[in-house]
Structure formats: C-alpha cells, structure tokens
C-alpha positions in Angstrom: 93.7 -58.9 197.8 92.2 -58.2 194.3 88.4 -58.7 193.7 89.0 -61.8 191.5 91.2 -63.4 194.2 88.5 -62.8 196.8 85.8 -64.2 194.5 88.0 -67.3 194.0 88.6 -67.6 197.8 84.9 -67.3 198.6 84.0 -69.9 195.9 86.7 -72.3 197.3 85.6 -72.0 200.9 81.9 -72.6 200.0 82.6 -75.5 197.5 84.9 -77.2 200.0 82.2 -77.1 202.7 79.1 -77.8 200.7 77.9 -80.2 197.9 76.3 -77.7 195.5 75.0 -78.1 192.0 75.8 -74.6 191.1 77.5 -71.6 192.8 77.8 -68.0 191.6 79.8 -65.4 193.5 80.0 -61.8 192.3 81.4 -58.7 193.8 80.2 -55.2 193.1 82.5 -52.9 195.0 82.5 -54.3 198.5 79.1 -56.1 198.1 79.4 -59.9 197.7 76.4 -61.6 196.1 76.2 -65.3 196.4 73.7 -67.7 194.6 73.9 -71.3 195.8 71.9 -74.1 194.3 71.5 -77.6 195.9 68.6 -79.9 196.6 69.7 -80.3 200.2 68.3 -76.8 200.8 64.8 -78.2 200.3 64.5 -79.3 204.0 66.0 -76.2 205.4 64.3 -72.9 206.5 65.4 -69.7 204.8 67.5 -68.7 207.8 69.2 -72.2 208.0 69.9 -72.0 204.2 71.7 -68.6 204.7 73.6 -69.8 207.8 74.7 -72.9 205.9 76.2 -70.8 203.1 77.7 -68.2 205.4 79.3 -70.6 207.9 82.4 -71.4 205.8 82.9 -67.7 205.3 83.0 -66.7 209.0 86.7 -66.1 209.1 86.8 -63.9 206.0 83.8 -62.0 207.2 85.3 -61.5 210.7 88.7 -60.4 209.4 87.1 -57.8 207.0 88.1 -59.4 203.7 84.3 -59.3 202.9 81.7 -57.5 204.8 78.5 -56.9 202.8 77.1 -60.3 201.8 73.8 -61.2 200.2 72.8 -64.9 199.8 70.2 -66.5 197.7 69.6 -70.2 197.8 67.6 -72.4 195.5 66.9 -76.1 195.0 67.6 -77.2 191.4 63.8 -76.9 190.5 63.5 -73.5 192.1 66.7 -72.3 190.3 65.3 -73.5 186.9 62.0 -71.7 187.6 63.8 -68.5 188.6 66.0 -68.6 185.5 62.9 -68.9 183.3 61.1 -66.1 185.0 64.1 -63.7 185.2 65.9 -65.1 182.2 
C-alpha cells in the first residue's frame, strides 16, 4: 500500500468512528502523526483521549500496516491556542 493510501485509510477509520472537528494525518517514513480536534476530548484524560483515537486503528496496527503512531488531541479552544502559539 502506498503512503497516500494508508493516510486515506487511517483518516477514514478515525472519521467513521469519531465526530471530530478536524483531523490531520501525516506519515514521515513509517511514523504516523495524528492530530485530532474535538470538544468531546474535554472530559477525557490524556490516556483516554489517545485510546479513543487509536481504537479504530487497532486492526491496521496489529497487521503492521502502521506501527509507529503519535497522537495529539485538542479541544477546539486548545487547538486555536496551539495554532496561535506555534503558528
């Protein structure tokens, strides 16, 4: 599978499972970086946020399609603040 196909698959799996305001998926070699934005993250701990995003990817992680994954989660307000600071 090509990198752009894997990116599209990861995006589809996450978008089908979660109601997000914004999702960014980027591959750098074998490293997958995910940024997920949704206000429902506000009530979840950092660990629960990551588990929520990784859960729809369990099969593609287990079968080796992706293996190195970093996840950053934000509420909309946190994302706006992060974009201003790191803009």
